[in-house]
MIGUVEX-455711 format. One record per residue (C-alpha): residue number from 1; residue in three letters; x, y, z. Coordinates in steps of 0.001 Angstrom, whole numbers, plus 500000, padded with zeros to 6 digits. Layout:
! MIGUVEX-455711
NUM  ALA  X  Y  Z
...
END
This chain:
! MIGUVEX-455711
1  UNK  809127  483770  625653
2  UNK  805730  483670  623955
3  UNK  802978  485501  625807
4  UNK  799384  484381  626056
5  UNK  798281  487719  624580
6  UNK  799893  486753  621274
7  UNK  797114  484255  620701
8  UNK  793389  484134  620552
9  UNK  791629  480857  621237
10  UNK  788406  481250  619280
11  UNK  785513  478960  620213
12  UNK  782179  478112  618580
13  UNK  778938  479172  620260
14  UNK  775955  477555  618581
15  UNK  773647  478103  621565
16  UNK  773667  479725  625010
17  UNK  774912  476581  626747
18  UNK  777867  476275  624359
19  UNK  778733  479949  624842
20  UNK  778787  479464  628606
21  UNK  780871  476292  628218
22  UNK  783401  478087  626016
23  UNK  783755  480911  628556
24  UNK  784233  478419  631394
25  UNK  786867  476520  629409
26  UNK  788949  479650  628872
27  UNK  788117  480843  625370
28  UNK  789483  484257  624468
29  UNK  786693  484836  621969
30  UNK  783520  483154  620734
31  UNK  781889  483323  617332
32  UNK  778137  482897  617241
33  UNK  775228  483683  614980
34  UNK  771813  485216  615192
35  UNK  768752  483374  613944
36  UNK  769305  484994  610518
37  UNK  772232  485755  608218
38  UNK  774714  483163  609463
39  UNK  776355  480088  607978
40  UNK  775133  477591  610585
41  UNK  771411  477678  610036
42  UNK  770999  474399  611947
43  UNK  772516  475795  615133
44  UNK  770130  477167  617772
45  UNK  771831  480581  617507
46  UNK  771078  483794  619393
47  UNK  768298  486315  619182
48  UNK  768566  490081  619279
49  UNK  766848  489901  622660
50  UNK  769606  487913  624372
51  UNK  772628  489303  622481
52  UNK  773358  492046  625006
53  UNK  773145  489529  627841
54  UNK  775695  487331  626080
55  UNK  777979  490312  625527
56  UNK  777754  491293  629179
57  UNK  778587  487788  630426
58  UNK  781465  487303  627986
59  UNK  783032  490683  628681
60  UNK  782906  490037  632426
61  UNK  785243  487104  631707
62  UNK  787499  488992  629266
63  UNK  786042  487050  626362
64  UNK  785133  488684  623058
65  UNK  782035  487959  620986
66  UNK  782104  487937  617184
67  UNK  778829  487751  615296
68  UNK  778672  485608  612168
69  UNK  776963  487321  609245
70  UNK  778842  485027  606883
71  UNK  776296  484300  604157
72  UNK  775414  485724  600774
73  UNK  772891  488541  601126
74  UNK  769898  488633  598785
75  UNK  768666  491928  597394
76  UNK  765375  491532  599271
77  UNK  767324  491385  602550
78  UNK  769331  494592  602159
79  UNK  766933  496717  604226
80  UNK  766873  494106  607022
81  UNK  770658  493716  607134
82  UNK  771105  497511  607255
83  UNK  768664  497707  610190
84  UNK  770569  494909  611918
85  UNK  773910  496670  611423
86  UNK  772419  499863  612832
87  UNK  771376  497933  615943
88  UNK  774717  496147  616268
89  UNK  776450  499512  616011
90  UNK  774826  500418  619342
91  UNK  776049  497295  621127
92  UNK  779453  496267  622470
93  UNK  779907  493555  619828
94  UNK  783605  492915  619200
95  UNK  783407  492116  615488
96  UNK  781296  490786  612646
97  UNK  782306  487942  610319
98  UNK  781265  488379  606689
99  UNK  781319  486581  603354
100  UNK  779321  488902  601090
101  UNK  781278  491723  599433
102  UNK  778150  493876  599406
103  UNK  777881  493544  603178
104  UNK  781578  494354  603562
105  UNK  781009  497463  601418
106  UNK  778102  498576  603634
107  UNK  780206  498071  606743
108  UNK  783134  500070  605374
109  UNK  781130  503049  604179
110  UNK  778213  503205  606607
111  UNK  779194  501323  609787
112  UNK  782958  501868  610095
113  UNK  782976  501330  613870
114  UNK  782094  497652  613482
115  UNK  785235  495519  613231
116  UNK  785178  493321  610100
117  UNK  786500  489760  609904
118  UNK  786627  487779  606634
119  UNK  784900  484414  606812
120  UNK  786407  481149  605624
121  UNK  783551  481246  603083
122  UNK  785648  483815  601179
123  UNK  788201  481037  600597
124  UNK  791261  483233  601153
125  UNK  794515  481595  600055
126  UNK  796693  484216  598319
127  UNK  798184  487677  598824
128  UNK  795867  489457  596402
129  UNK  792812  488324  598335
130  UNK  794316  489619  601569
131  UNK  795008  493000  599962
132  UNK  791457  493141  598630
133  UNK  790009  492351  602051
134  UNK  792340  494851  603731
135  UNK  790949  497542  601432
136  UNK  787493  496557  602722
137  UNK  788840  497208  606269
138  UNK  788991  493542  607335
139  UNK  791175  493321  610437
140  UNK  791540  489577  610141
141  UNK  791086  486774  607649
142  UNK  790149  483160  608199
143  UNK  792387  481262  605785
144  UNK  791316  478320  603622
145  UNK  791442  475024  605510
146  UNK  793400  473437  602657
147  UNK  796617  475413  603188
148  UNK  799801  473854  604557
149  UNK  801928  475433  607251
150  UNK  804417  477007  604825
151  UNK  801597  478632  602837
152  UNK  799999  479833  606063
153  UNK  803286  481302  607296
154  UNK  803801  483229  604069
155  UNK  800305  484734  604214
156  UNK  800475  485438  607950
157  UNK  803686  487439  607517
158  UNK  802218  489182  604473
159  UNK  799110  490067  606468
160  UNK  801046  491412  609440
161  UNK  802719  493932  607141
162  UNK  799237  495179  606258
163  UNK  797733  495079  609759
164  UNK  795623  492042  608931
165  UNK  795724  489112  611362
166  UNK  795374  485498  610264
167  UNK  792935  482990  611687
168  UNK  793291  479225  611176
169  UNK  790975  476330  612000
170  UNK  792783  474009  614407
171  UNK  790053  471523  615359
172  UNK  786785  470204  613958
173  UNK  785257  469197  610665
174  UNK  787140  469246  607389
175  UNK  785182  470017  604211
176  UNK  786010  468036  601078
177  UNK  785554  471164  598933
178  UNK  786981  474671  599123
179  UNK  784647  476792  601270
180  UNK  782371  479167  599398
181  UNK  782943  477112  596244
182  UNK  780703  474166  597184
183  UNK  777306  474110  595476
184  UNK  776420  470428  595743
185  UNK  773778  470898  598458
186  UNK  772406  473960  596697
187  UNK  772061  472193  593340
188  UNK  770337  469246  594947
189  UNK  767622  470966  596971
190  UNK  768352  474684  597263
191  UNK  770027  474220  600654
192  UNK  773022  476389  599876
193  UNK  776211  476237  601905
194  UNK  776582  479912  601023
195  UNK  773381  480494  602994
196  UNK  774293  478319  605980
197  UNK  771974  475508  604956
198  UNK  774379  472810  603746
199  UNK  772756  469366  603934
200  UNK  776210  467706  603983
201  UNK  775905  465410  600948
202  UNK  779640  464762  601278
203  UNK  778892  462832  604500
204  UNK  776208  460666  602910
205  UNK  776376  457117  601650
206  UNK  777071  456452  597979
207  UNK  776847  453336  595883
208  UNK  779887  451249  596806
209  UNK  782827  452360  594667
210  UNK  785404  450211  592896
211  UNK  787683  450683  595902
212  UNK  784994  449341  598240
213  UNK  784093  452676  599840
214  UNK  780570  453726  600766
215  UNK  781456  457257  601890
216  UNK  783965  458369  599232
217  UNK  783764  462108  600060
218  UNK  783996  461839  603850
219  UNK  787118  463261  605485
220  UNK  788422  462767  609002
221  UNK  788251  465722  611369
222  UNK  790951  468362  611587
223  UNK  793213  468345  614642
224  UNK  796329  470513  614879
225  UNK  796833  469715  618581
226  UNK  800454  468706  617998
227  UNK  801149  471575  615582
228  UNK  800962  474523  617983
229  UNK  804703  475383  617737
230  UNK  804504  475490  613940
231  UNK  801418  477741  614063
232  UNK  803217  480048  616513
233  UNK  806261  480184  614265
234  UNK  804007  480958  611296
235  UNK  802611  484040  613040
236  UNK  798993  482864  613251
237  UNK  797005  484946  615726
238  UNK  793620  483238  616097
239  UNK  793314  479489  616670
240  UNK  789766  478619  615713
241  UNK  787732  475622  616841
242  UNK  784959  474516  614475
243  UNK  781636  473300  615847
244  UNK  778631  475604  616075
245  UNK  776254  472659  615744
246  UNK  778103  470666  618421
247  UNK  776872  470314  622026
248  UNK  778218  472240  625003
249  UNK  780186  469283  626420
250  UNK  782052  469033  623085
251  UNK  782848  472756  623079
252  UNK  784043  472654  626691
253  UNK  786283  469622  626133
254  UNK  787991  470882  623003
255  UNK  788455  474450  624238
256  UNK  789691  473280  627650
257  UNK  792304  471002  626054
258  UNK  793493  473731  623706
259  UNK  793555  476286  626540
260  UNK  795839  474025  628545
261  UNK  798030  473315  625510
262  UNK  798478  477031  624782
263  UNK  799225  477779  628421
264  UNK  801818  475004  628515
265  UNK  803477  476452  625455
266  UNK  803516  479981  626879
267  UNK  804983  478684  630143
268  UNK  807634  476737  628196
269  UNK  806339  473433  629525
270  UNK  806333  470186  627511
271  UNK  803289  470001  625262
272  UNK  800705  467327  625851
273  UNK  800402  464403  623470
274  UNK  797334  463064  625288
275  UNK  794340  463186  622945
276  UNK  792070  460914  624981
277  UNK  789659  463705  625897
278  UNK  789448  464894  622280
279  UNK  788605  461353  621178
280  UNK  785954  461057  623918
281  UNK  783686  463701  622392
282  UNK  782424  463554  618806
283  UNK  785057  462954  616148
284  UNK  785525  461216  612810
285  UNK  789077  460308  613804
286  UNK  791690  463012  613308
287  UNK  794070  464240  610639
288  UNK  796388  467192  610169
289  UNK  796938  466296  606530
290  UNK  796206  469690  605003
291  UNK  798348  471509  607563
292  UNK  801284  469156  607080
293  UNK  800869  468983  603304
294  UNK  800218  465224  603496
295  UNK  797094  465329  601359
296  UNK  795922  461874  600386
297  UNK  794326  458601  601309
298  UNK  794973  458782  605059
299  UNK  792684  461807  605390
300  UNK  789577  459790  604479
301  UNK  787406  457664  606741
302  UNK  784598  455463  605486
303  UNK  782232  456367  608308
304  UNK  780766  459840  608928
305  UNK  779486  459029  612415
306  UNK  781188  459334  615793
307  UNK  784490  457447  615784
308  UNK  784901  457411  619589
309  UNK  783808  453790  620160
310  UNK  785982  452497  617318
311  UNK  788978  454462  618581
312  UNK  788817  453222  622168
313  UNK  787920  449688  621106
314  UNK  791206  449683  619232
315  UNK  793085  451307  622118
316  UNK  791789  448676  624561
317  UNK  792198  445890  621969
318  UNK  788625  444737  622295
319  UNK  788073  441213  621020
320  UNK  784470  440503  622000
321  UNK  781088  442297  621792
322  UNK  781089  442459  625592
323  UNK  784373  444367  625600
324  UNK  783037  446824  623001
325  UNK  779915  447273  625124
326  UNK  782133  448086  628094
327  UNK  783857  450776  626006
328  UNK  780455  452264  625139
329  UNK  779467  452343  628832
330  UNK  782726  454046  629781
331  UNK  782295  456639  627030
332  UNK  778759  457314  628208
333  UNK  780002  457747  631778
334  UNK  782879  459982  630655
335  UNK  780569  462219  628640
336  UNK  778100  462377  631523
337  UNK  780927  463481  633806
338  UNK  781909  466211  631315
339  UNK  778296  467389  631165
340  UNK  778158  467590  634966
341  UNK  781462  469468  635009
342  UNK  780124  472008  632520
343  UNK  776946  472419  634555
344  UNK  778959  473075  637698
345  UNK  781416  475442  636032
346  UNK  778625  477500  634443
347  UNK  776120  477422  637315
348  UNK  776707  481060  638188
349  UNK  776580  482276  634589
350  UNK  773405  484200  633863
351  UNK  772352  485824  630618
352  UNK  769820  488505  631240
353  UNK  767139  489120  628640
354  UNK  765021  492283  628920
355  UNK  761409  491465  629738
356  UNK  760132  494016  627254
357  UNK  762385  494247  624253
358  UNK  761892  496102  621022
359  UNK  764797  494291  619405
360  UNK  763635  493356  615933
361  UNK  764601  493974  612337
362  UNK  761596  496209  611793
363  UNK  761761  499961  611900
364  UNK  762803  502957  609879
365  UNK  766471  503013  608941
366  UNK  767632  504684  605753
367  UNK  769098  502247  603238
368  UNK  772126  503621  601369
369  UNK  771754  504304  597673
370  UNK  773541  502705  594752
371  UNK  773782  504768  591558
372  UNK  771621  502532  589397
373  UNK  771407  502095  585651
374  UNK  767831  503124  584957
375  UNK  767101  501442  581652
376  UNK  763981  502464  579780
377  UNK  762128  499751  577872
378  UNK  763122  501141  574488
379  UNK  766774  501292  575559
380  UNK  767185  497587  576318
381  UNK  770027  496249  574227
382  UNK  770708  492765  572960
383  UNK  773028  491015  575433
384  UNK  776515  490317  574166
385  UNK  777496  486656  573914
386  UNK  780705  485321  575477
387  UNK  782132  481830  575043
388  UNK  784476  479953  577373
389  UNK  786740  477212  575987
390  UNK  789440  474968  577430
391  UNK  791194  473640  574315
392  UNK  793258  475433  571687
393  UNK  791617  473529  568825
394  UNK  788350  475380  569515
395  UNK  789843  478835  568960
396  UNK  789747  478986  565162
397  UNK  786204  477664  564828
398  UNK  784723  479884  567553
399  UNK  786336  483256  566779
400  UNK  783490  485599  565851
401  UNK  783254  489375  565650
402  UNK  780134  489363  567860
403  UNK  781551  487028  570499
404  UNK  784019  487582  573348
405  UNK  786145  484433  573540
406  UNK  787705  483324  576860
407  UNK  790313  480656  577548
408  UNK  790226  478709  580828
409  UNK  793556  478880  582659
410  UNK  794637  475970  584874
411  UNK  794812  476166  588666
412  UNK  798361  474881  588466
413  UNK  799288  477925  586407
414  UNK  802962  478135  587402
415  UNK  803809  474911  585558
416  UNK  801870  475992  582458
417  UNK  802709  479710  582381
418  UNK  804907  479748  579280
419  UNK  802572  477629  577162
420  UNK  799541  479678  578255
421  UNK  801305  482957  577462
422  UNK  802271  481604  574040
423  UNK  798624  480804  573278
424  UNK  797392  484215  574428
425  UNK  800197  485902  572452
426  UNK  799236  484020  569313
427  UNK  795538  484887  569658
428  UNK  795302  488512  570891
429  UNK  791473  488414  570845
430  UNK  791475  485491  573258
431  UNK  790823  486652  576830
432  UNK  792147  484846  579917
433  UNK  789660  483247  582321
434  UNK  791219  482737  585765
435  UNK  790082  479898  588062
436  UNK  788873  480295  591641
437  UNK  791885  478562  593223
438  UNK  795394  480026  592793
439  UNK  797707  479155  595670
440  UNK  801332  480190  596180
441  UNK  803409  480025  592991
442  UNK  800254  479745  590906
443  UNK  799038  483139  592106
444  UNK  802504  484560  591440
445  UNK  802256  483158  587911
446  UNK  798869  484847  587480
447  UNK  800427  488205  588398
448  UNK  803286  487608  585976
449  UNK  800868  486793  583169
450  UNK  798913  490017  583719
451  UNK  802057  492134  583937
452  UNK  803531  490568  580818
453  UNK  800481  490402  578539
454  UNK  798234  493175  579918
455  UNK  795094  491657  578329
456  UNK  792327  493973  577130
457  UNK  789771  492097  579229
458  UNK  789798  489210  581669
459  UNK  787403  487217  583818
460  UNK  788546  485988  587195
461  UNK  786872  483719  589721
462  UNK  789637  484598  592173
463  UNK  789292  487969  593879
464  UNK  793072  488222  594335
465  UNK  793528  488341  590572
466  UNK  790854  491034  590446
467  UNK  792851  493131  592902
468  UNK  795993  492755  590773
469  UNK  794048  493709  587639
470  UNK  792800  496836  589388
471  UNK  796324  497877  590426
472  UNK  797519  497361  586834
473  UNK  794618  499354  585390
474  UNK  793219  496343  583485
475  UNK  789560  495821  582647
476  UNK  788266  492827  584578
477  UNK  785057  490935  585226
478  UNK  784217  489078  588458
479  UNK  783455  485483  587494
480  UNK  780502  483292  588514
481  UNK  782394  481698  591421
482  UNK  782780  485055  593128
483  UNK  779138  484584  594174
484  UNK  777732  488063  593424
485  UNK  774145  488170  594654
486  UNK  773113  491797  595281
487  UNK  773511  495339  593966
488  UNK  775869  496378  596794
489  UNK  778262  493571  595863
490  UNK  778190  494945  592313
491  UNK  778812  498460  593648
492  UNK  781671  497173  595797
493  UNK  783386  495505  592840
494  UNK  782927  498594  590693
495  UNK  783761  501382  593126
496  UNK  786387  499702  595302
497  UNK  788163  497574  592707
498  UNK  787322  499118  589311
499  UNK  785622  495979  587978
500  UNK  783895  496516  584646
501  UNK  781281  493904  585398
502  UNK  780375  490753  587293
503  UNK  778596  487468  586787
504  UNK  775451  487120  588851
505  UNK  775307  483973  590933
506  UNK  773814  480913  589242
507  UNK  772526  479826  592649
508  UNK  769809  482492  592523
509  UNK  766260  481930  591323
510  UNK  764427  484126  588838
511  UNK  762607  485792  591742
512  UNK  765877  486485  593568
513  UNK  767682  487723  590456
514  UNK  764992  490123  589302
515  UNK  765287  492222  592468
516  UNK  768960  493029  591793
517  UNK  769639  496539  590503
518  UNK  772546  497143  588138
519  UNK  774841  500048  589094
520  UNK  775419  502720  586472
521  UNK  778187  501716  584067
522  UNK  778404  498127  585353
523  UNK  778120  495125  583047
524  UNK  776097  492208  584417
525  UNK  776861  488718  583113
526  UNK  775018  485427  583440
527  UNK  776099  481942  582411
528  UNK  773223  480515  580384
529  UNK  774947  477221  579528
530  UNK  777598  475419  581560
531  UNK  778671  472187  583197
532  UNK  777472  472686  586763
533  UNK  780506  472726  589087
534  UNK  779403  471342  592447
535  UNK  782696  471537  594310
536  UNK  786442  471861  593842
537  UNK  788811  469957  596105
538  UNK  792504  469958  596921
539  UNK  792019  466299  597780
540  UNK  792271  463448  595278
541  UNK  788733  462231  594681
542  UNK  789874  459108  592825
543  UNK  791593  457371  595739
544  UNK  788221  456434  597249
545  UNK  786436  455859  593926
546  UNK  788561  454471  591085
547  UNK  791687  453895  593121
548  UNK  795165  455367  592703
549  UNK  798557  453848  593376
550  UNK  799780  457011  595090
551  UNK  799198  457384  598812
552  UNK  799635  461166  598717
553  UNK  799120  463925  596181
554  UNK  802196  465596  594705
555  UNK  802756  468351  592137
556  UNK  802760  465828  589337
557  UNK  799170  464913  590171
558  UNK  798037  468464  589532
559  UNK  800034  468800  586338
560  UNK  799422  465470  584624
561  UNK  796344  463688  585924
562  UNK  793286  463598  583639
563  UNK  790697  461195  585003
564  UNK  786947  460909  585133
565  UNK  784526  458746  587045
566  UNK  781067  459032  588568
567  UNK  779637  458393  592012
568  UNK  776006  457655  592763
569  UNK  774444  459111  595885
570  UNK  771808  456743  597267
571  UNK  769383  459686  597560
572  UNK  769608  461139  594069
573  UNK  771444  461264  590739
574  UNK  775049  460448  589859
575  UNK  777743  463086  590170
576  UNK  780656  463362  587768
577  UNK  784198  463467  589186
578  UNK  786429  465148  586610
579  UNK  790109  466044  586736
580  UNK  791229  468568  584147
581  UNK  794943  468633  583390
582  UNK  796660  471276  585538
583  UNK  793750  471787  587930
584  UNK  792358  470348  591126
585  UNK  789664  467673  591266
586  UNK  786090  468816  590779
587  UNK  782618  467330  590963
588  UNK  779949  468245  588430
589  UNK  776247  467615  588053
590  UNK  775388  464769  585747
591  UNK  773641  467181  583350
592  UNK  774714  470653  582202
593  UNK  772644  473733  582961
594  UNK  770813  475458  580100
595  UNK  768839  478581  580987
596  UNK  767689  480726  578076
597  UNK  764596  481817  580021
598  UNK  766727  484362  581854
599  UNK  767354  486260  578604
600  UNK  763690  487051  578122
601  UNK  762864  487260  581831
602  UNK  765498  489864  582772
603  UNK  766232  492017  579719
604  UNK  766812  495133  581850
605  UNK  769336  493445  584125
606  UNK  771680  491448  581889
607  UNK  774193  492976  579496
608  UNK  776111  489763  578708
609  UNK  775498  486016  578583
610  UNK  778016  483159  578553
611  UNK  778170  479786  576845
612  UNK  780622  477560  578728
613  UNK  781898  475141  576081
614  UNK  784771  473631  578039
615  UNK  785209  469914  577480
616  UNK  783936  468619  580815
617  UNK  782822  465025  580379
618  UNK  779256  465113  581753
619  UNK  776319  463179  580291
620  UNK  775137  466215  578289
621  UNK  775815  466174  574549
622  UNK  775730  468848  571848
623  UNK  773899  467639  568744
624  UNK  775583  470257  566552
625  UNK  779109  471629  566373
626  UNK  780184  474196  568929
627  UNK  780296  476822  566179
628  UNK  776721  476084  565145
629  UNK  775600  476181  568755
630  UNK  777117  479643  569201
631  UNK  775512  480903  565969
632  UNK  772115  479673  567095
633  UNK  772561  481391  570458
634  UNK  773460  484668  568726
635  UNK  770297  484415  566655
636  UNK  768155  483661  569667
637  UNK  769309  486555  571879
638  UNK  768575  488982  569073
639  UNK  764926  487898  568954
640  UNK  762132  489263  571081
641  UNK  760848  487291  574046
642  UNK  757793  486222  572023
643  UNK  759851  483940  569790
644  UNK  759097  480823  571825
645  UNK  759406  478420  568897
646  UNK  762950  479569  568150
647  UNK  763919  479024  571783
648  UNK  762461  475529  571750
649  UNK  764449  474712  568618
650  UNK  767625  476006  570248
651  UNK  767046  473969  573392
652  UNK  766848  470794  571299
653  UNK  770429  471331  570149
654  UNK  771731  470015  573472
655  UNK  770495  467323  575864
656  UNK  769956  466272  578536
657  UNK  770054  469552  580488
658  UNK  768644  470957  583702
659  UNK  767462  474343  584959
660  UNK  766207  473500  588456
661  UNK  768294  476083  590291
662  UNK  766638  478938  588417
663  UNK  763286  477827  589799
664  UNK  764215  477056  593398
665  UNK  767118  479439  594169
666  UNK  768655  479506  597646
END
């Protein structure tokens, strides 16, 4: 018999009313944010003044409170986040949820009494990532939404052997892109999803596609209501409801329905198949496509707004406008009744706030030190140039004694392992570049490649590969999609996982970058030219744009498909949808990024720069050969910052390009 204690029903708390509603509905735990440092900037959130009152109320009802600190931390915020952690350390908070590796490092070494949970923003989907997070003392991990039940079961059992519990989203919004890897909102207006400010461009209207869709990136909502037995069998501990910007009546309804479903299961009663209440509150229709591995066309809906009226109009077989209007009135009445129920259930719940509170992020708290590389002006060295390629035919022309050459590996690495190993064997100076997504057999293939070839140097955008490299004693660099944004993240990578260096985030502005301090002995990389990856998706992005005969994605799609199209957002420029053979779908900016200003602006910070010369079909064009472009870059980085004319000449070798992110940051 399964006991209720084997589960945690984890509810969202975007404001005080939602927190009360979640407690009344029977949540075992609630995750909520303060007015800073959390990934739902649009939620009302808590203040330091009322946090203790929330903790007191929740604990009276045997409900835990987890605080979301799940954003990238800027260097200028280190002192404030340390002061906040010092204050949290004096409270009864049950855990903190983090994304930033620098913050995780601070928690491990300076605030070990605070329980650490890994956010979904860390995009955890393989064993190596779990081992890395376990080393940073994470007691639980929120797994990527894209995983199916077999993949979840494997990781849950793996985690249990290492005292790490698994958390899975069971209800609420699906994202079209892998969490933590979506930069589309950031590139558009600086509203970074990695800072809790996503403007949800995936939900917006686009120019009507060839398939007749106006919302080609909009997914239905996640609902695993019928999948509870499979989640139990998988060994999942925490069942997480999404929705920190949803209203209290939504939180109450969803949590109450899940509470009853879990209790039925524990009491060995038949599970409910009645989803009427879940359809009454906000939804975009429901899908369990990722969980069931049925990834495809049925997960999309061409309307980002509330689907409730459409759902019940279909249920009641409405034929006339009057019948639809009657459905709307009933929904309004039903929601009003839920609101009244919540008000009655929470009437006695009080959250006391001290009249005179000194709770603020000001005050004297010592900030830990990082052993920094203090570089004198006369010691600044010319940054080394690295080049990333994706095709074998570029190897001969781009091999250069002053250039580190990297080869992009596919996300579907298992199917390509032998051919990739043959290429790396043939060209021993060619270094592997690992992608951000490596699930299941593809991560196993990555381990096999490292064990077999033991490369002299590698770059990985997947932290799990970094952990494997560390255990094998291999020199490795954290790639740009590992989102390094402060000196403590650099120190974490170096001291915890023996990384030789890391790429600094391309989301950061000049002002944000220049504050970062480089730890002693750490290489700092920056991509000065690249196609700008906006998101990566396990979905097929062509089914709603160009069309595809397949209803669902299969392994052949990943291995063989090579397509390209563009979509035009009605608010701004086109985006390029590009499918590289052996990898998942991705969206890119129309124009590549070129930023040579950073070389002269930050000579004391950067040791290496990258030219990303993969063949991604954007609108940007090189006006010289790739070899000539690399030679010109080598010449430029060797010149002093006063050589403006040479830089202008170099920048004319490629067009059109953009560099907006470097000005606006996040």
